[in-house]
N, C-alpha and C positions, 0 to 999 in steps of 0.2 A: 504494500500500500504506500509506504513512504517513497519507494522507488518510483511509483507512478506519479506521485505529487512532484517529485524532483524533475521527472521528464516533462511534465506540463509546465513547470516553472522555467525550464531551459528554453522552451519554445517562445516564451514571451519576454525573456530577459534581455537586458542590454549586454554589451560585449563583456564588461568587467564581471557582472553577475553570472553571465553564461559560463565564463571560465571557472568561477568558483563552484557553480553547480555541476559542471563537468567533473571537477575533483570529487565532489560528493558522490556522483555516479560511479566514479572509479572505486570509491570506498565500498559501495554496494557490490560491485563486481568482485572485489577482493574477498568480501565476506562470503559470497557464493563459492568462490574457489576454496576457501578455508573449509566450508561445510563439505565440499566434494572430497577434498583430501582426507578429512577425518572419516567420512562415511566409507570411502573406498580403502581406507587404511594404507594409503600410499606412503612413499618415502618421506620421513619427517623433514628432510632437507628442503623439500618442496614447500612444506608448511612454513618453514623458517623464512624462505624467500617471500612468500605472500605476506607474512607478518611484517617483514621489513618494508614492503610496499605500503602496507597500511600505516606504518609509522611515518613514512614520508608524506602520505596523504594527510595525516593528522597534523603534521608539522606545517604543511602548506595551508591548511585551513585555520591554523591558530590565529593569525592576524585578523582574519575576517571575524572569527568568533569573539576575539577580544574587543574589536571595534564595535560590534553590535551588542555585545554583552554589557558594555559600559552604559548603554541607554536604559538598562533595567535596574531597578532597585531590588536587592535581595533582602528577604526578611531574616 
């Protein structure tokens, strides 16, 4: 469901937001790969590579999250 929302947001996004949403889409793709590796009991080195990719994606999203998170007050 979240992936569908991101896909719809990509369609109407400006260039900067489109790039960020594509990074989110990459995160979803990595999550699917992790599930597949675990389900099929594949070589753990493949899982490590996917997790490395997820780490890079999260690092790329960090400035975006920080910028938008500053607009909200936390209780």
